[in-house]
ROTORKOL-763227 format. One record per residue (C-alpha): x, y, z; residue in three letters; residue number from 1. Coordinates in Angstrom, 2 decimals, always signed. Last residue first. Layout:
<rs>
- X_Y_Z_ALA_NUM $
...
</rs>
This chain:
<rs>
- -16.98_-25.94_+4.55_GLY_526 $
- -14.40_-25.29_+2.32_LEU_525 $
- -16.53_-23.00_+0.19_ARG_524 $
- -17.82_-21.04_+3.06_ALA_523 $
- -14.59_-20.64_+4.56_LEU_522 $
- -13.01_-19.48_+1.31_LEU_521 $
- -15.96_-16.91_+0.95_HIS_520 $
- -15.21_-15.62_+4.43_ASP_519 $
- -11.61_-15.51_+3.54_GLY_518 $
- -12.66_-13.69_+0.30_VAL_517 $
- -14.50_-10.77_+2.51_ARG_516 $
- -11.30_-10.77_+5.01_LEU_515 $
- -8.87_-10.26_+2.20_ALA_514 $
- -11.09_-7.53_+0.75_ASN_513 $
- -10.94_-5.60_+4.00_ALA_512 $
- -7.15_-5.84_+3.94_ILE_511 $
- -6.63_-4.68_+0.30_ALA_510 $
- -9.00_-1.97_+1.22_THR_509 $
- -6.85_-0.80_+4.15_LEU_508 $
- -3.68_-1.28_+2.20_SER_507 $
- -4.75_+0.90_-0.81_PRO_506 $
- -3.42_+4.50_+0.29_ASN_505 $
- -5.86_+7.14_-0.87_VAL_504 $
- -6.60_+8.79_-4.32_ALA_503 $
- -9.11_+6.34_-5.95_GLY_502 $
- -7.30_+2.84_-7.23_ILE_501 $
- -9.22_+1.76_-10.30_SER_500 $
- -10.09_-2.09_-11.11_PRO_499 $
- -8.33_-3.15_-8.13_PHE_498 $
- -7.51_-7.02_-8.01_PHE_497 $
- -3.95_-6.54_-8.14_SER_496 $
- -4.06_-5.11_-4.78_THR_495 $
- -3.68_-8.65_-2.83_ASP_494 $
- -5.84_-11.44_-2.77_VAL_493 $
- -5.81_-13.40_-6.18_VAL_492 $
- -7.62_-16.50_-6.30_TYR_491 $
- -7.09_-20.19_-8.15_LEU_490 $
- -9.15_-23.23_-7.47_ASN_489 $
- -11.80_-23.38_-10.40_ASP_488 $
- -9.37_-21.94_-12.98_LEU_487 $
- -10.34_-19.74_-15.91_ASP_486 $
- -12.49_-16.80_-14.13_HIS_485 $
- -9.82_-16.50_-11.40_ALA_484 $
- -11.29_-16.13_-8.18_LYS_483 $
- -11.51_-12.79_-6.79_CYS_482 $
- -14.88_-13.32_-5.11_HIS_481 $
- -16.46_-11.10_-7.83_ILE_480 $
- -14.79_-12.95_-10.46_ASP_479 $
- -10.95_-12.67_-11.76_LEU_478 $
- -9.09_-11.93_-14.78_ALA_477 $
- -11.43_-9.18_-16.35_SER_476 $
- -12.48_-7.99_-19.57_SER_475 $
- -13.63_-11.04_-21.36_ALA_474 $
- -14.66_-12.80_-18.25_PRO_473 $
- -17.19_-10.02_-17.70_ASP_472 $
- -18.10_-9.47_-13.88_ASP_471 $
- -15.07_-7.94_-12.75_GLY_470 $
- -11.77_-8.53_-11.08_PHE_469 $
- -8.52_-6.92_-12.10_ARG_468 $
- -5.11_-8.83_-12.33_VAL_467 $
- -2.78_-5.73_-12.58_THR_466 $
- -4.62_-3.26_-10.64_GLY_465 $
- -2.34_-2.10_-7.84_ALA_464 $
- +1.24_-0.51_-6.73_GLN_463 $
- +1.27_+1.70_-4.12_HIS_462 $
- +4.65_+1.16_-2.86_ALA_461 $
- +5.92_+1.23_-6.35_THR_460 $
- +7.85_+4.41_-6.59_ALA_459 $
- +10.59_+3.15_-8.91_GLY_458 $
- +8.57_+4.47_-11.87_ILE_457 $
- +8.52_+8.01_-10.40_PRO_456 $
- +12.20_+8.45_-10.35_MET_455 $
- +12.77_+11.80_-8.57_GLY_454 $
- +15.15_+10.43_-6.33_LYS_453 $
- +13.62_+7.27_-5.01_HIS_452 $
- +9.84_+8.64_-4.18_LEU_451 $
- +10.32_+9.14_-0.51_TYR_450 $
- +13.70_+11.13_-1.13_ILE_449 $
- +12.04_+12.99_-3.46_SER_448 $
- +10.87_+15.72_-1.27_HIS_447 $
- +9.90_+18.12_-3.82_SER_446 $
- +10.19_+21.83_-2.10_LEU_445 $
- +7.36_+23.93_-1.24_LEU_444 $
- +8.99_+27.47_-0.27_GLN_443 $
- +6.80_+29.75_-2.31_HIS_442 $
- +5.59_+31.41_+0.89_GLU_441 $
- +7.26_+30.55_+4.20_HIS_440 $
- +4.93_+28.58_+6.38_MET_439 $
- +2.46_+29.86_+9.12_GLY_438 $
- -0.36_+28.54_+7.44_LEU_437 $
- -2.06_+31.37_+5.62_HIS_436 $
- +1.17_+32.15_+3.89_GLY_435 $
- +1.29_+28.58_+2.82_LEU_434 $
- -2.18_+28.37_+1.66_LEU_433 $
- -1.43_+29.25_-2.09_HIS_432 $
- +1.19_+26.31_-2.47_GLN_431 $
- -1.35_+23.80_-0.87_LEU_430 $
- -3.83_+24.71_-3.80_LYS_429 $
- -1.07_+25.02_-6.28_HIS_428 $
- -0.13_+21.05_-5.25_ARG_427 $
- -3.64_+20.16_-5.67_LEU_426 $
- -3.65_+21.78_-9.36_ARG_425 $
- -0.77_+19.70_-10.32_THR_424 $
- -2.19_+16.45_-8.64_LEU_423 $
- -5.39_+17.19_-10.83_GLY_422 $
- -3.49_+18.03_-14.15_ALA_421 $
- -1.35_+14.45_-13.39_ILE_420 $
- -3.73_+12.01_-15.31_ASN_419 $
- -0.94_+9.83_-17.13_ASN_418 $
- +2.17_+11.76_-17.24_THR_417 $
- +4.51_+8.80_-16.04_GLU_416 $
- +3.36_+6.57_-18.65_ASP_415 $
- +4.58_+3.34_-17.54_LEU_414 $
- +6.10_+0.06_-18.90_ALA_413 $
- +7.08_-2.05_-16.34_LEU_412 $
- +9.59_-5.02_-17.31_HIS_411 $
- +9.88_-8.06_-15.12_ILE_410 $
- +13.01_-10.42_-16.08_ARG_409 $
- +11.98_-13.93_-16.91_GLY_408 $
- +14.98_-14.59_-19.21_ASP_407 $
- +12.62_-14.48_-22.33_ALA_406 $
- +11.20_-11.00_-21.07_ASP_405 $
- +8.26_-10.79_-18.78_LEU_404 $
- +5.62_-8.27_-18.95_THR_403 $
- +3.85_-5.93_-16.60_VAL_402 $
- +1.71_-3.06_-17.97_ARG_401 $
- +0.60_+0.64_-18.45_ASN_400 $
- -0.57_-0.21_-21.68_ASP_399 $
- -3.81_-1.07_-20.70_PRO_398 $
- -4.24_+2.39_-18.95_ARG_397 $
- -5.59_+2.14_-15.39_PRO_396 $
- -5.84_+5.76_-14.39_LEU_395 $
- -3.58_+7.28_-11.60_ASP_394 $
- -5.69_+9.10_-9.08_GLU_393 $
- -4.00_+11.89_-6.82_GLY_392 $
- -1.90_+11.82_-3.67_CYS_391 $
- -0.12_+14.52_-2.03_LEU_390 $
- +2.02_+13.86_+1.16_TRP_389 $
- +3.28_+16.75_+3.28_PHE_388 $
- +5.99_+17.38_+5.47_ASP_387 $
- +6.62_+20.39_+7.83_VAL_386 $
- +10.08_+21.40_+8.05_ALA_385 $
- +11.55_+24.21_+10.64_HIS_384 $
- +13.64_+21.66_+12.48_HIS_383 $
- +15.06_+20.10_+9.40_ALA_382 $
- +16.03_+23.36_+7.87_LEU_381 $
- +17.79_+24.12_+11.24_VAL_380 $
- +19.57_+21.27_+10.69_GLU_379 $
- +20.22_+21.86_+7.08_PHE_378 $
- +21.50_+25.12_+7.67_PRO_377 $
- +19.54_+28.27_+6.76_MET_376 $
- +21.58_+30.95_+4.81_ASP_375 $
- +19.04_+31.86_+2.29_PRO_374 $
- +15.65_+29.82_+2.35_VAL_373 $
- +15.92_+27.10_+0.21_VAL_372 $
- +15.97_+26.52_-3.53_ALA_371 $
- +19.67_+27.26_-3.99_GLY_370 $
- +20.70_+23.87_-4.03_ALA_369 $
- +17.72_+21.69_-3.34_TRP_368 $
- +18.52_+18.58_-5.65_ARG_367 $
- +22.22_+18.68_-3.97_PRO_366 $
- +21.07_+18.74_-0.68_ALA_365 $
- +18.24_+15.76_-0.71_GLU_364 $
- +20.22_+13.32_+1.50_GLY_363 $
- +21.35_+15.81_+3.74_HIS_362 $
- +17.49_+16.67_+4.24_ILE_361 $
- +16.96_+13.01_+4.90_GLN_360 $
- +20.02_+13.15_+7.42_GLU_359 $
- +18.63_+16.21_+8.96_ALA_358 $
- +15.28_+14.76_+9.80_ASP_357 $
- +11.87_+14.71_+8.00_SER_356 $
- +8.69_+14.13_+10.38_LYS_355 $
- +6.57_+11.18_+8.81_GLY_354 $
- +4.19_+12.46_+5.93_LEU_353 $
- +1.17_+14.58_+6.73_MET_352 $
- -2.06_+14.04_+4.35_GLN_351 $
- -3.42_+15.77_+1.08_ILE_350 $
- -5.91_+14.29_-0.88_GLY_349 $
- -6.90_+14.18_-4.68_GLY_348 $
- -7.70_+16.52_-7.66_LEU_347 $
- -11.10_+15.12_-8.97_PRO_346 $
- -12.66_+16.82_-11.96_TYR_345 $
- -14.67_+19.86_-12.61_ASP_344 $
- -11.95_+22.56_-11.55_TRP_343 $
- -12.30_+26.03_-10.57_ASP_342 $
- -14.80_+25.28_-7.22_ASP_341 $
- -12.91_+22.13_-6.52_ALA_340 $
- -13.28_+18.48_-7.56_GLY_339 $
- -13.69_+15.06_-6.07_LEU_338 $
- -10.94_+15.14_-3.37_TYR_337 $
- -10.46_+18.72_-3.32_TRP_336 $
- -11.82_+19.17_+0.58_ASP_335 $
- -9.98_+15.87_+1.22_HIS_334 $
- -7.39_+17.01_+3.80_LEU_333 $
- -5.34_+14.68_+6.43_ALA_332 $
- -3.77_+15.07_+9.70_LEU_331 $
- -1.67_+12.71_+12.45_THR_330 $
- +1.54_+11.83_+10.41_LYS_329 $
- +3.64_+14.13_+12.58_GLN_328 $
- +4.82_+12.22_+15.43_PHE_327 $
- +7.93_+14.07_+16.46_GLN_326 $
- +6.69_+17.59_+16.25_THR_325 $
- +9.19_+20.29_+17.25_ASP_324 $
- +8.16_+22.47_+13.98_ASN_323 $
- +10.21_+25.70_+14.87_PRO_322 $
- +8.31_+28.71_+13.70_GLU_321 $
- +8.16_+30.27_+10.08_LYS_320 $
- +7.68_+26.82_+9.08_SER_319 $
- +9.15_+25.57_+5.78_ILE_318 $
- +7.12_+23.32_+3.53_ALA_317 $
- +8.26_+19.92_+2.41_MET_316 $
- +6.85_+17.86_-0.42_LEU_315 $
- +6.17_+14.31_-1.44_ALA_314 $
- +4.20_+14.29_-4.48_LEU_313 $
- +2.12_+11.13_-5.91_ASN_312 $
- +0.61_+9.93_-8.92_ASN_311 $
- -1.09_+6.71_-7.70_HIS_310 $
- +0.44_+3.28_-8.85_ARG_309 $
- -1.63_+1.81_-11.19_MET_308 $
- -0.89_-1.09_-13.51_TYR_307 $
- -3.76_-1.53_-15.83_HIS_306 $
- -2.15_-4.56_-17.73_ARG_305 $
- -0.32_-7.27_-16.19_GLY_304 $
- -3.02_-10.04_-16.68_VAL_303 $
- -5.66_-8.37_-18.84_VAL_302 $
- -5.40_-10.65_-21.83_ASP_301 $
- -8.97_-11.97_-21.47_SER_300 $
- -7.81_-15.79_-21.60_SER_299 $
- -5.31_-14.58_-18.69_ASN_298 $
- -5.98_-16.52_-15.72_ALA_297 $
- -2.80_-18.35_-16.15_LEU_296 $
- -0.43_-17.14_-18.44_GLY_295 $
- -0.71_-16.35_-22.28_HIS_294 $
- -0.48_-19.93_-23.38_PRO_293 $
- -2.94_-21.42_-20.75_HIS_292 $
- -3.70_-24.79_-21.95_GLN_291 $
- -0.22_-25.52_-23.18_ASP_290 $
- +1.22_-23.62_-20.42_ASN_289 $
- +2.14_-20.42_-19.05_ALA_288 $
- +3.02_-20.03_-15.32_SER_287 $
- +5.33_-17.09_-15.77_ALA_286 $
- +2.49_-15.16_-16.64_LEU_285 $
- +0.70_-15.80_-13.26_LEU_284 $
- +4.07_-15.28_-11.47_LEU_283 $
- +4.51_-11.82_-13.23_ALA_282 $
- +0.89_-10.58_-12.29_ALA_281 $
- +1.60_-11.58_-8.93_SER_280 $
- +5.03_-9.98_-8.78_ASN_279 $
- +3.58_-6.56_-10.07_VAL_278 $
- +0.40_-6.08_-8.27_ALA_277 $
- +1.82_-7.55_-4.51_GLY_276 $
- +2.61_-11.38_-4.04_CYS_275 $
- -0.79_-12.68_-2.75_ALA_274 $
- -1.65_-15.47_-5.09_VAL_273 $
- -3.90_-17.94_-3.22_VAL_272 $
- -4.43_-21.62_-4.11_VAL_271 $
- -7.29_-23.60_-2.99_ILE_270 $
- -7.58_-27.66_-2.89_ASP_269 $
- -3.55_-27.52_-2.07_ALA_268 $
- -0.40_-28.93_-3.75_SER_267 $
- +3.28_-28.19_-2.67_PHE_266 $
- +6.39_-28.58_-4.79_ARG_265 $
- +9.90_-27.88_-3.51_ALA_264 $
- +12.88_-27.13_-5.81_GLN_263 $
- +16.43_-27.40_-4.17_GLU_262 $
- +19.05_-24.35_-4.73_GLY_261 $
- +19.65_-24.37_-0.93_ASP_260 $
- +17.60_-21.22_-0.42_PRO_259 $
- +14.45_-22.90_-1.49_LEU_258 $
- +12.73_-22.29_-4.91_GLU_257 $
- +9.20_-22.93_-5.26_ALA_256 $
- +6.65_-24.89_-7.50_VAL_255 $
- +2.90_-24.60_-6.10_VAL_254 $
- +1.07_-27.61_-7.81_ALA_253 $
- -2.39_-28.83_-8.93_THR_252 $
- -3.85_-25.36_-10.15_VAL_251 $
- -7.29_-26.22_-11.55_SER_250 $
- -8.69_-26.14_-14.89_CYS_249 $
- -6.00_-26.41_-17.61_GLY_248 $
- -7.47_-29.98_-18.51_THR_247 $
- -4.05_-31.40_-18.12_PRO_246 $
- -4.10_-30.57_-14.41_ASP_245 $
- -2.20_-27.25_-13.67_THR_244 $
- +1.10_-25.99_-12.56_GLU_243 $
- +2.09_-22.71_-10.87_LEU_242 $
- +5.38_-21.04_-11.23_ARG_241 $
- +8.21_-19.65_-9.28_THR_240 $
- +7.55_-19.51_-5.92_VAL_239 $
- +10.24_-17.92_-3.78_ARG_238 $
- +10.71_-19.77_-0.53_ALA_237 $
- +12.86_-17.99_+1.80_HIS_236 $
- +10.39_-18.67_+4.54_THR_235 $
- +7.94_-21.27_+5.06_LEU_234 $
- +4.93_-20.64_+7.51_LEU_233 $
- +2.61_-23.12_+8.79_GLU_232 $
- -1.14_-22.71_+9.97_VAL_231 $
- -3.24_-26.14_+11.24_GLY_230 $
- -2.09_-25.74_+14.94_PRO_229 $
- -3.28_-22.11_+15.30_HIS_228 $
- -0.37_-20.15_+16.67_ARG_227 $
- +0.84_-19.24_+13.32_LEU_226 $
- -2.17_-17.08_+13.00_ALA_225 $
- -1.38_-14.78_+15.68_PRO_224 $
- +1.87_-14.15_+14.17_GLU_223 $
- +0.65_-13.67_+10.56_VAL_222 $
- -2.24_-11.27_+11.55_CYS_221 $
- -1.33_-8.09_+13.52_ILE_220 $
- +2.30_-8.68_+14.17_VAL_219 $
- +3.48_-9.93_+10.51_GLN_218 $
- +0.69_-7.78_+8.64_ALA_217 $
- +1.88_-4.47_+10.01_ASP_216 $
- +0.26_-2.31_+12.80_SER_215 $
- +3.14_-0.15_+13.87_LYS_214 $
- +4.14_-0.62_+17.67_GLY_213 $
- +6.26_-3.65_+17.19_ARG_212 $
- +9.14_-1.93_+18.98_VAL_211 $
- +11.82_-1.66_+15.98_LEU_210 $
- +9.06_-0.47_+13.56_CYS_209 $
- +10.17_-0.81_+10.13_PRO_208 $
- +10.59_+2.83_+8.66_PHE_207 $
- +9.02_+4.37_+5.71_GLY_206 $
- +6.79_+6.47_+7.83_ASP_205 $
- +6.55_+5.77_+11.49_VAL_204 $
- +10.07_+6.80_+12.50_ARG_203 $
- +9.40_+9.95_+14.29_ASN_202 $
- +8.53_+8.74_+17.82_CYS_201 $
- +5.13_+8.05_+19.47_ARG_200 $
- +6.04_+5.33_+21.61_ILE_199 $
- +3.99_+2.51_+20.38_CYS_198 $
- +3.61_-0.33_+22.74_VAL_197 $
- +1.78_+1.73_+25.26_SER_196 $
- +2.04_+0.82_+29.13_SER_195 $
- +3.79_+4.06_+30.30_PRO_194 $
- +1.29_+5.99_+28.15_ALA_193 $
- +2.21_+7.51_+24.87_ALA_192 $
- +1.44_+11.24_+24.66_ARG_191 $
- -1.95_+12.55_+24.04_GLY_190 $
- -2.16_+15.03_+27.47_ASN_189 $
- -4.76_+12.54_+28.83_GLU_188 $
- -2.54_+9.51_+28.20_ASP_187 $
- -2.36_+7.63_+25.00_GLN_186 $
- -2.27_+4.08_+24.38_THR_185 $
- -0.95_+3.39_+21.06_LEU_184 $
- -0.41_+0.09_+19.04_ASP_183 $
- -0.69_+1.70_+15.70_VAL_182 $
- -2.68_+1.63_+12.65_GLY_181 $
- -3.47_+5.25_+11.32_ILE_180 $
- -6.57_+7.34_+10.38_PRO_179 $
- -5.59_+10.59_+9.64_LEU_178 $
- -7.44_+13.19_+11.88_HIS_177 $
- -9.43_+15.74_+9.75_PHE_176 $
- -8.95_+19.12_+8.11_PRO_175 $
- -12.25_+20.53_+6.80_HIS_174 $
- -11.31_+23.70_+4.83_LEU_173 $
- -12.82_+27.18_+5.49_GLY_172 $
- -9.61_+29.26_+5.74_ARG_171 $
- -9.97_+28.99_+9.66_LYS_170 $
- -10.33_+25.26_+9.53_GLU_169 $
- -6.74_+25.01_+7.76_LEU_168 $
- -5.29_+27.62_+10.51_ASP_167 $
- -6.62_+25.42_+13.25_ASP_166 $
- -5.51_+22.10_+11.85_SER_165 $
- -1.76_+23.72_+11.20_LEU_164 $
- -1.94_+25.04_+14.96_GLN_163 $
- -2.85_+21.52_+15.87_GLN_162 $
- +0.09_+20.21_+13.68_ILE_161 $
- +2.64_+22.59_+15.49_ARG_160 $
- +1.07_+21.49_+18.79_PRO_159 $
- +1.23_+17.82_+18.56_GLU_158 $
- -1.97_+16.35_+17.25_HIS_157 $
- -3.69_+13.61_+18.95_ALA_156 $
- -3.74_+10.03_+17.46_VAL_155 $
- -7.32_+9.49_+16.89_PRO_154 $
- -9.37_+7.48_+19.51_PRO_153 $
- -9.23_+3.56_+19.14_TYR_152 $
- -12.10_+1.17_+17.89_ALA_151 $
- -13.30_+3.37_+15.32_TYR_150 $
- -16.92_+3.81_+15.19_PRO_149 $
- -19.11_+1.73_+13.73_ALA_148 $
- -21.43_+1.00_+10.49_SER_147 $
- -19.68_+3.85_+8.70_CYS_146 $
- -20.99_+5.92_+6.04_PRO_145 $
- -18.69_+6.99_+3.29_GLY_144 $
- -16.11_+9.51_+3.78_GLU_143 $
- -16.72_+13.19_+2.21_TRP_142 $
- -17.55_+15.44_+5.31_PRO_141 $
- -13.89_+13.93_+6.80_ASP_140 $
- -14.55_+14.49_+10.71_GLU_139 $
- -17.51_+11.78_+10.82_GLY_138 $
- -15.26_+9.02_+11.52_HIS_137 $
- -12.61_+9.44_+14.37_ARG_136 $
- -9.21_+7.85_+14.07_GLY_135 $
- -6.89_+5.49_+15.29_HIS_134 $
- -6.74_+1.97_+13.59_VAL_133 $
- -5.83_-1.26_+15.41_LEU_132 $
- -5.39_-3.09_+12.41_TYR_131 $
- -8.33_-5.64_+13.45_LEU_130 $
- -10.80_-3.00_+14.42_HIS_129 $
- -10.10_-0.88_+11.03_GLU_128 $
- -10.19_-4.29_+9.15_ALA_127 $
- -13.53_-5.45_+10.75_GLN_126 $
- -15.20_-1.96_+9.83_THR_125 $
- -13.82_-1.94_+6.33_TYR_124 $
- -15.29_-5.47_+6.14_TYR_123 $
- -18.52_-4.11_+7.01_PRO_122 $
- -18.15_-1.34_+4.02_GLU_121 $
- -17.16_-3.83_+1.24_LEU_120 $
- -20.89_-4.44_+0.20_ASP_119 $
- -21.70_-0.70_+0.85_GLU_118 $
- -18.97_+0.70_-1.14_TYR_117 $
- -20.19_-1.07_-4.08_ARG_116 $
- -19.18_-4.36_-5.96_LEU_115 $
- -18.16_-4.84_-9.48_PRO_114 $
- -16.06_-1.83_-9.55_TRP_113 $
- -16.74_+1.25_-11.69_ALA_112 $
- -14.31_+2.45_-13.97_PRO_111 $
- -11.63_+5.72_-13.72_SER_110 $
- -12.50_+7.65_-17.08_VAL_109 $
- -10.17_+9.67_-18.73_GLY_108 $
- -7.38_+12.68_-18.90_ASP_107 $
- -9.33_+15.09_-16.76_HIS_106 $
- -11.21_+12.51_-14.85_HIS_105 $
- -14.55_+10.99_-14.85_ARG_104 $
- -15.60_+8.79_-12.11_LEU_103 $
- -17.24_+5.73_-12.53_GLU_102 $
- -18.73_+4.07_-9.21_GLY_101 $
- -16.77_+2.26_-6.52_PHE_100 $
- -14.49_+5.47_-6.13_ASP_99 $
- -17.62_+7.82_-5.40_GLU_98 $
- -18.50_+5.55_-2.10_PRO_97 $
- -14.90_+7.07_-0.97_ARG_96 $
- -11.82_+4.46_-0.63_LEU_95 $
- -11.28_+3.78_+3.16_ARG_94 $
- -8.06_+4.99_+4.48_PHE_93 $
- -5.52_+3.03_+6.71_LEU_92 $
- -2.33_+5.30_+6.93_ALA_91 $
- -0.12_+2.67_+8.21_ALA_90 $
- +3.13_+4.61_+6.96_GLY_89 $
- +4.39_+1.55_+4.95_TYR_88 $
- +7.98_-0.21_+5.76_PHE_87 $
- +6.97_-3.68_+7.27_LYS_86 $
- +3.33_-3.37_+5.51_THR_85 $
- +5.64_-4.06_+2.12_ASN_84 $
- +5.59_-8.01_+2.92_GLY_83 $
- +4.53_-8.96_+6.40_GLY_82 $
- +7.28_-11.80_+6.31_VAL_81 $
- +10.13_-10.01_+4.17_TYR_80 $
- +10.63_-9.46_+0.64_TYR_79 $
- +10.61_-5.47_+0.26_ASN_78 $
- +9.79_-3.56_-2.84_VAL_77 $
- +10.35_-0.03_-4.23_GLU_76 $
- +11.73_-0.74_-7.36_PRO_75 $
- +15.39_-0.49_-8.36_PRO_74 $
- +15.60_+0.78_-11.92_PHE_73 $
- +17.03_-0.94_-15.20_THR_72 $
- +16.63_+0.92_-18.76_ASN_71 $
- +14.96_-1.49_-21.43_GLY_70 $
- +12.87_+1.47_-22.70_HIS_69 $
- +9.55_+0.31_-21.30_ARG_68 $
- +11.28_+0.11_-18.05_ASP_67 $
- +13.56_-2.90_-16.66_LEU_66 $
- +13.20_-4.31_-13.06_TRP_65 $
- +16.37_-4.40_-10.62_PHE_64 $
- +16.54_-6.57_-7.70_GLU_63 $
- +18.49_-6.23_-4.29_PRO_62 $
- +14.95_-6.05_-2.45_ALA_61 $
- +14.94_-2.84_-0.17_ARG_60 $
- +16.06_-3.24_+3.27_TYR_59 $
- +19.49_-1.31_+3.06_LYS_58 $
- +18.09_+1.32_+1.15_ALA_57 $
- +21.43_+3.35_+1.31_LYS_56 $
- +19.81_+7.14_+1.46_VAL_55 $
- +16.30_+5.98_+2.89_PHE_54 $
- +16.62_+3.19_+5.42_VAL_53 $
- +20.36_+3.27_+6.26_ALA_52 $
- +20.69_+6.84_+6.41_THR_51 $
- +17.37_+7.30_+7.86_SER_50 $
- +18.35_+4.99_+11.00_ASP_49 $
- +15.46_+3.42_+12.39_TRP_48 $
- +15.70_-0.26_+11.23_ASN_47 $
- +19.22_+0.40_+11.58_ASP_46 $
- +19.11_-0.07_+15.27_ARG_45 $
- +18.44_-3.86_+14.77_GLU_44 $
- +15.48_-6.14_+14.27_ARG_43 $
- +16.11_-8.19_+11.08_PRO_42 $
- +13.06_-8.71_+8.91_LEU_41 $
- +11.97_-11.94_+8.86_TYR_40 $
- +12.62_-13.80_+5.91_GLY_39 $
- +11.80_-13.38_+2.09_GLY_38 $
- +10.02_-15.53_-0.56_ARG_37 $
- +7.38_-16.15_+1.82_GLU_36 $
- +5.01_-19.28_+1.36_LEU_35 $
- +2.16_-19.55_+4.19_LEU_34 $
- +0.52_-23.03_+4.45_LEU_33 $
- -3.11_-23.51_+5.53_VAL_32 $
- -4.36_-26.62_+6.77_ARG_31 $
- -7.99_-25.73_+7.94_LYS_30 $
- -8.67_-25.72_+11.80_GLY_29 $
- -11.10_-22.70_+11.06_SER_28 $
- -9.32_-20.50_+13.28_PRO_27 $
- -6.56_-19.77_+10.68_ALA_26 $
- -8.56_-18.71_+7.87_LEU_25 $
- -9.17_-15.03_+8.53_ARG_24 $
- -5.35_-14.63_+9.96_HIS_23 $
- -4.55_-16.25_+6.77_ALA_22 $
- -6.32_-13.85_+4.83_LEU_21 $
- -4.84_-10.87_+6.50_THR_20 $
- -1.43_-12.16_+5.81_GLY_19 $
- -1.96_-12.82_+2.28_GLY_18 $
- -3.69_-9.45_+1.45_GLY_17 $
- -1.71_-7.09_+3.82_ALA_16 $
- +1.53_-8.81_+3.25_GLY_15 $
- +2.27_-12.56_+3.54_THR_14 $
- +2.67_-13.85_+0.03_GLY_13 $
- +1.67_-17.00_-1.61_ILE_12 $
- -1.12_-18.55_+0.22_ILE_11 $
- -1.75_-22.35_+0.09_ILE_10 $
- -5.22_-23.65_+1.17_VAL_9 $
- -6.48_-27.05_+2.26_ASP_8 $
- -3.09_-28.29_+2.30_TYR_7 $
- -0.87_-31.18_+0.63_HIS_6 $
- +2.80_-31.16_+1.28_SER_5 $
- +2.38_-34.20_+4.03_SER_4 $
- +5.28_-34.83_+6.37_GLY_3 $
- +4.74_-31.52_+8.34_SER_2 $
- +7.37_-28.48_+7.59_MET_1 $
</rs>
């Protein structure tokens, strides 16, 4: 660290929001400090080992939160440079234009955003190019207008997934190439070219990338930002609270715990919180003082509330023919995203998961006893598995919330039955298709290894919504630029700002918004 601890900007967190914002600010010459509570993820063979990653959860944070009944659970969080993008599947979808307006669901209303799709569209394009997204605009009839094509062609389907795509089209559906962030160069047959960083393996989803072929925030944004002389990174620095001036109008100190037990204090003209929706809310709540007795940015009492995490199902179908696919995450389907001919409300989207293997299936074995194809060994089952991810919208309920107890422990209250009717119908849609897709009918197995053994509350990978933005300070914590209504120099730039979550992975929207807020901060800093 340099001698002075005052910066132009301090960013707390290095994931999709914080890492991307640092990349945007870095060329300006401003002094930027990144604070990350973890270190660099070790590069080791266990990065690609299913037992280490999924069964033993080697890289998950060794911490427990409490549910509304006071029971502990391990959240799906990873504290490393790059944040949860080290483990995400790099599926980088745009929200649909309709997601930015008010949408009526079976169980309630998904609220409108204070900006429109058109406001974020230029930043979606920039985000797609920055994160090396491979795809093809125009294949999905329900996507919004796009000002530029993807910079990279779609990742080619392997034969079994191409057959799946063809069979879906024969049913009158509209499968499209899943937009995915990978550093891949393909040859004329779709294989990884000799010069390609990504090798088209079966470790893309839920694993860190050992060869740096996945577009995570560390590789794409943090490391390039650090090449600029004004940008510094301090790892293993867990920020515990933010302090304000006596009027409560400005953050004057960022207080962090260092590994040796020492406390460090830093200050900046601008302070940006980007710790993930749960931890960002927790930090603001933990920073309560006389001027902000309920936590910073919380005069509206919304901080910690409206937690969302998608209604997800990870499912495994069993192909009648072997599925030799390695890189399976190449196809998605949004025909029922906004509704169906037999249902007036949104159902959600279907996309492929990374290819399951025998170790993952062995991990599921007790739950699947008696449910699988008779006499099919697990290794054979793995060879025939086709893995799907179903994603439905979770609604922002004020009582789905993050709170802290007297000991500073995180409590997460969650109604796990919130708006699940659409997702149930989406599963039935897929179930009824299986016989037409070369799959064993009725064999659609719950693949909970992706959802922490059937504990939905632990599946926090898509967390959002706890520090929502809006035009009205009485019902939102942040303004249109993601600045706290209550403080003049505090911003929140991760998925906390979402008023609603749609039914696609939230990462690209967090990245695009970080670029948008970055431009605002550059203008403000002059």
